[in-house]
N, CA and C of each residue as an Amber inpcrd file, in Angstrom:
protein
   342
  56.7490000 116.5340000  54.8030000  55.3810000 116.6830000  55.3180000
  55.2880000 115.9500000  56.6400000  54.9590000 116.6770000  57.7550000
  54.9420000 116.0690000  59.0920000  53.9870000 114.8500000  59.2050000
  52.8460000 114.9200000  58.4720000  51.9020000 113.7710000  58.5150000
  52.5680000 112.4690000  57.9990000  53.4030000 112.6150000  56.9310000
  54.0750000 111.4870000  56.3820000  55.0500000 110.7770000  57.3780000
  55.8490000 111.7040000  58.1620000  56.6940000 111.1300000  59.1760000
  55.8860000 110.3790000  60.2620000  54.7320000 110.8820000  60.5540000
  53.9430000 110.2020000  61.5430000  53.4260000 108.9060000  61.0250000
  53.0740000 108.8150000  59.7500000  52.6900000 107.5210000  59.1180000
  53.8060000 106.5830000  59.1260000  55.0070000 107.0870000  58.7890000
  56.2060000 106.2060000  58.7400000  56.5300000 105.6620000  60.1500000
  56.3730000 106.4600000  61.1510000  56.6340000 106.0450000  62.5370000
  55.5680000 104.9610000  62.9670000  54.3150000 105.2600000  62.5420000
  53.2630000 104.3290000  62.8440000  53.5050000 102.9850000  62.2050000
  53.8660000 103.0140000  60.9060000  54.0770000 101.7270000  60.1930000
  55.3120000 100.9880000  60.7890000  56.3120000 101.7190000  61.1900000
  57.4890000 101.1410000  61.8210000  57.0230000 100.4050000  63.1390000
  56.2390000 101.0320000  63.8960000  55.7620000 100.4090000  65.2280000
  54.9100000  99.2230000  64.9040000  53.9720000  99.3420000  63.9680000
  53.1160000  98.1860000  63.5820000  53.9660000  97.0360000  63.1070000
  54.8720000  97.2890000  62.2370000  55.7420000  96.2350000  61.6400000
  56.6370000  95.6130000  62.7440000  57.0170000  96.3950000  63.7470000
  57.7700000  95.8170000  64.8580000  56.9910000  94.7210000  65.6650000
  55.7000000  95.0320000  65.8350000  54.8060000  94.0820000  66.5120000
  54.6130000  92.8840000  65.5740000  54.3960000  93.0850000  64.3160000
  54.1450000  92.0380000  63.3530000  55.2950000  91.0880000  63.2460000
  56.5170000  91.5930000  63.5280000  57.6960000  90.7060000  63.4680000
  57.5880000  89.5300000  64.4120000  56.6900000  89.5580000  65.3920000
  56.6050000  88.4420000  66.3560000  55.7100000  87.3100000  65.8420000
  55.1280000  87.4990000  64.6210000  54.2400000  86.5010000  64.0210000
  55.0410000  85.2950000  63.4560000  54.3950000  84.2330000  63.2920000
  54.9630000  83.0220000  62.6560000  55.0990000  83.3630000  61.2010000
  54.1160000  84.0690000  60.6410000  54.1680000  84.5470000  59.2330000
  54.5270000  86.0450000  59.4030000  55.6360000  86.4110000  58.8570000
  56.0040000  87.8960000  58.9490000  55.1570000  88.7100000  57.9840000
  54.4230000  89.6350000  58.5850000  53.6040000  90.6190000  57.7930000
  54.2700000  91.9450000  57.7740000  54.1100000  92.6190000  56.5870000
  54.6990000  93.9500000  56.4500000  53.5760000  94.8230000  55.8110000
  53.5300000  96.0800000  56.2560000  52.6030000  97.0620000  55.6550000
  53.4870000  98.1140000  55.0870000  53.2010000  98.5440000  53.8300000
  54.0260000  99.5330000  53.1740000  53.1000000 100.5330000  52.4470000
  53.6120000 101.7340000  52.1420000  52.8140000 102.6870000  51.4120000
  52.9120000 102.2990000  49.9450000  51.8050000 102.4230000  49.2490000
  51.7130000 102.2320000  47.8230000  50.8150000 103.3590000  47.2370000
  51.4460000 104.3100000  46.7420000  50.7030000 105.5440000  46.3000000
  50.0240000 106.1830000  47.4560000  48.6850000 106.4670000  47.2750000
  48.0080000 107.0860000  48.3820000  47.5020000 106.0090000  49.4330000
  47.6590000 104.7830000  49.1400000  47.0840000 103.7020000  49.9740000
  48.2670000 102.8770000  50.6790000  47.8480000 101.6800000  51.0690000
  48.6870000 100.7280000  51.7750000  48.6030000  99.4140000  51.1160000
  49.6270000  98.6180000  51.3150000  49.6670000  97.2440000  50.8410000
  50.1720000  96.3370000  51.9600000  49.5900000  95.1360000  52.0480000
  50.0540000  94.1320000  53.0290000  50.7640000  93.0220000  52.3810000
  51.9570000  92.7480000  52.7810000  52.7530000  91.6480000  52.2430000
  53.0420000  90.5900000  53.3850000  53.3260000  89.3670000  52.9800000
  53.6720000  88.4100000  54.0210000  54.8590000  87.5330000  53.5210000
  55.6400000  87.0240000  54.4670000  56.6960000  86.1580000  54.1760000
  56.8600000  85.1900000  55.3580000  57.3600000  84.0160000  55.1510000
  57.5750000  83.0950000  56.2520000  58.5380000  83.6760000  57.2880000
  58.3160000  83.4440000  58.5240000  59.1460000  83.9350000  59.5960000
  59.5300000  82.8040000  60.5280000  60.6070000  82.8750000  61.2930000
  60.9620000  81.7860000  62.1760000  59.8970000  81.6350000  63.3180000
  59.8000000  80.4150000  63.8380000  58.9130000  80.1240000  64.9010000
  59.2830000  80.9020000  66.1640000  58.3780000  81.7060000  66.7130000
  58.6670000  82.3710000  67.9840000  57.3470000  82.6810000  68.6720000
  57.4070000  82.9960000  69.9010000  56.1820000  83.1910000  70.6470000
  55.5690000  84.5330000  70.3330000  54.2940000  84.5480000  70.0880000
  53.6550000  85.8460000  69.7090000  53.4650000  86.8070000  70.8780000
  53.5500000  88.0630000  70.5720000  53.2840000  89.1260000  71.5160000
  51.7560000  89.2700000  71.7470000  51.2360000  89.5940000  72.8680000
  49.8040000  89.8040000  73.1100000  49.1930000  90.8590000  72.1210000
  50.0490000  91.7900000  71.7090000  49.5460000  92.8620000  70.8290000
  49.5180000  92.3850000  69.3600000  49.9460000  91.2030000  69.1210000
  50.0160000  90.6670000  67.7300000  48.6350000  90.5630000  67.1250000
  47.6250000  90.1750000  67.8650000  46.3000000  90.0470000  67.2820000
  45.7500000  91.4140000  66.8150000  46.0350000  92.4340000  67.6170000
  45.5260000  93.8050000  67.2150000  46.3910000  94.2510000  66.0730000
  47.6870000  93.9810000  66.0030000  48.5090000  94.4450000  64.8860000
  48.0720000  93.7310000  63.6320000  47.7350000  92.4060000  63.6960000
  47.2940000  91.7160000  62.4970000  45.9720000  92.3260000  61.9240000
  45.1050000  92.6750000  62.8430000  43.7970000  93.2980000  62.3610000
  44.0530000  94.6810000  61.7900000  45.0490000  95.4340000  62.3750000
  45.3690000  96.6840000  61.8340000  45.9210000  96.5490000  60.4380000
  46.8180000  95.5890000  60.2530000  47.5040000  95.2880000  58.9460000
  46.3690000  94.8860000  57.9170000  45.4120000  94.1110000  58.2910000
  44.3110000  93.6760000  57.4120000  43.4800000  94.9690000  57.0330000
  43.2040000  95.7580000  58.0460000  42.3820000  96.9530000  57.7990000
  43.0820000  97.9390000  56.8750000  44.3940000  98.2120000  57.1160000
  45.0660000  99.1440000  56.3610000  45.2380000  98.7000000  54.8710000
  45.1640000  97.4050000  54.6400000  45.1770000  96.8910000  53.2490000
  43.8490000  97.0560000  52.5510000  42.7680000  97.2990000  53.2950000
  41.4210000  97.3990000  52.6340000  40.8600000  98.8210000  52.6340000
  41.3700000  99.7010000  53.5170000  40.6840000 101.0170000  53.6540000
  41.1310000 102.0400000  52.6550000  40.3000000 103.0840000  52.5860000
  40.6720000 104.2420000  51.7000000  41.4640000 105.2280000  52.6430000
  42.6640000 105.5050000  52.3720000  43.4970000 106.3660000  53.2450000
  42.8570000 107.7160000  53.5680000  42.1200000 108.2900000  52.6300000
  41.5980000 109.6310000  52.8090000  40.4470000 109.6050000  53.9340000
  39.9930000 108.4310000  54.1960000  38.9220000 108.2700000  55.2130000
  39.4500000 107.9060000  56.5980000  40.7410000 107.7440000  56.7210000
  41.3570000 107.5110000  58.0550000  41.7440000 108.8440000  58.5230000
  41.1570000 109.3290000  59.6800000  41.3070000 110.6840000  60.0760000
  41.6160000 110.7280000  61.6150000  42.2840000 111.7880000  62.0430000
  42.5070000 112.0810000  63.4560000  41.3790000 112.9740000  63.9040000
  40.9680000 112.7620000  65.1730000  39.8570000 113.4990000  65.7520000
  40.1830000 115.0170000  65.7130000  39.2620000 115.8540000  65.4180000
  39.5040000 117.3310000  65.3020000  39.6020000 117.9430000  66.6860000
  39.3550000 117.2450000  67.8140000  39.5350000 117.7490000  69.1430000
  41.0550000 117.6820000  69.4310000  41.6750000 118.8600000  69.6730000
  43.1000000 118.9020000  69.9410000  43.5450000 118.1140000  71.2180000
  42.5970000 117.8810000  72.1110000  42.9470000 117.1000000  73.2950000
  42.6970000 115.5840000  73.1110000  42.3440000 115.1650000  71.9290000
  42.0660000 113.7570000  71.6680000  43.0740000 113.2320000  70.7130000
  43.6370000 112.0550000  70.9250000  44.6350000 111.4710000  69.9480000
  44.1050000 110.2320000  69.2170000  42.7920000 110.0910000  69.2350000
  42.2220000 108.9700000  68.5810000  42.1170000 109.0840000  67.0800000
  42.2260000 108.0260000  66.3520000  41.9620000 107.9940000  64.9210000
  40.6390000 107.2580000  64.7320000  40.0090000 107.5760000  63.6000000
  38.7240000 106.8820000  63.2590000  38.6990000 106.7680000  61.7370000
  37.8270000 105.8560000  61.3530000  37.6060000 105.6030000  59.8630000
  36.2460000 106.2880000  59.5850000  36.2650000 107.3320000  58.6990000
  35.1180000 108.0160000  58.3530000  34.2670000 107.3420000  57.2990000
  33.1310000 106.8060000  57.6160000  32.2610000 106.0460000  56.6640000
  31.0780000 106.8960000  56.2190000  31.1080000 108.1880000  56.4690000
  30.0030000 109.0290000  55.9780000  30.1110000 109.0990000  54.4740000
  28.9820000 109.4290000  53.7870000  28.9560000 109.4400000  52.3790000
  29.9190000 110.4610000  51.7730000  29.9640000 111.6810000  52.3520000
  30.8700000 112.7170000  51.7320000  32.1960000 112.8700000  52.5550000
  32.4980000 111.9390000  53.3840000  33.7840000 111.9570000  54.1690000
  33.9580000 113.2680000  54.9140000  32.9230000 113.7520000  55.6310000
  32.9890000 114.9930000  56.3280000  33.0260000 114.8930000  57.8340000
  33.1190000 113.6250000  58.4220000  33.1410000 113.4950000  59.8070000
  34.4230000 114.0970000  60.4050000  34.3080000 114.7420000  61.5520000
  35.4100000 115.5390000  62.1770000  35.9240000 114.8730000  63.5200000
  35.0130000 114.2330000  64.2300000  35.3780000 113.8130000  65.5710000
  35.2580000 112.2490000  65.6760000  36.0200000 111.7050000  66.5770000
  35.9670000 110.2390000  66.8400000  34.4830000 109.9200000  67.4320000
  33.9930000 110.8270000  68.1510000  32.6290000 110.7220000  68.6880000
  31.9610000 112.0350000  68.7600000  30.8230000 112.1850000  68.1230000
  30.0860000 113.5010000  68.1720000  29.6130000 113.7870000  69.5670000
  29.2190000 112.7120000  70.2960000  28.6360000 112.9100000  71.6420000
  29.6830000 113.2950000  72.6570000  30.9170000 112.9250000  72.4060000
  32.0050000 113.2310000  73.3800000  32.7940000 114.4150000  72.8420000
  33.7210000 114.1940000  71.9550000  34.6450000 115.2660000  71.5050000
  33.9330000 116.3820000  70.7820000  33.0090000 116.0290000  69.8660000
  32.3000000 117.0160000  69.1430000  31.4930000 117.9470000  70.0740000
  30.7550000 117.3220000  71.0570000  29.9370000 118.0800000  72.0230000
  30.8950000 118.9380000  72.9040000  31.9470000 118.5050000  73.2920000
  32.9070000 119.2300000  74.2550000  33.3480000 120.4470000  73.4470000
  33.7750000 120.3080000  72.2450000  34.3000000 121.4920000  71.5080000
  33.1600000 122.5310000  71.2140000  31.9560000 122.0100000  70.8940000
  30.8050000 122.9170000  70.7100000  30.4700000 123.6540000  71.9300000
  30.5210000 122.9700000  73.0600000  30.2120000 123.6340000  74.3610000
  31.2820000 124.6550000  74.6940000  32.5360000 124.3370000  74.4890000
  33.6620000 125.3160000  74.7540000  33.4520000 126.5240000  73.8330000
  33.1850000 126.3030000  72.6320000  33.0100000 127.4490000  71.6960000
  31.7940000 128.3390000  72.1040000  30.7240000 127.7500000  72.5840000
  29.5780000 128.4610000  73.0260000  29.9120000 129.2980000  74.2960000
  30.7060000 128.6580000  75.2020000  31.0120000 129.4240000  76.4440000
  31.9230000 130.6220000  76.1540000  32.7380000 130.4840000  75.1590000
  33.6470000 131.5680000  74.7900000  32.8680000 132.7230000  74.1280000
  31.8520000 132.3490000  73.3530000  31.0250000 133.3530000  72.6510000
  30.0100000 134.0680000  73.5940000  29.6860000 133.4350000  74.6810000
  28.6850000 134.0210000  75.6390000  29.3440000 135.0240000  76.5190000
  28.7470000 136.1920000  76.6060000  29.2910000 137.1780000  77.5120000
  29.1660000 136.7970000  78.9980000  30.1640000 137.1950000  79.7600000
  30.1770000 136.8800000  81.1850000  29.3850000 138.0080000  81.8980000
  28.3690000 137.5980000  82.6880000  27.5440000 138.5680000  83.4270000
  27.9150000 138.4010000  84.9020000  28.2700000 139.5630000  85.5300000
  28.6920000 139.5280000  86.9280000  27.9230000 140.5200000  87.7210000
């Protein structure tokens, strides 16, 4: 499944940054969700991205994986966490990506008058 290989690559990149921590953190797949583990690591200087990686590891340990989605706009590579009641959100931002796609669809459906 291509989505799984993307998740594996993402976790590998996240774990590479987390390796710079004094406490070594790991994120792994557990069924449909994620789990965060920690183990002591040698003293070394933290990477500036470490704070972001730590928050991502904390978030991945708490979120519902089915609510983590990629924006439906093919030109957008952002991920978002869908907190709507029925998990039906499609865009990272309705006012940006959603509106752009709706406008493009409208322009295609409208006949050109010359």
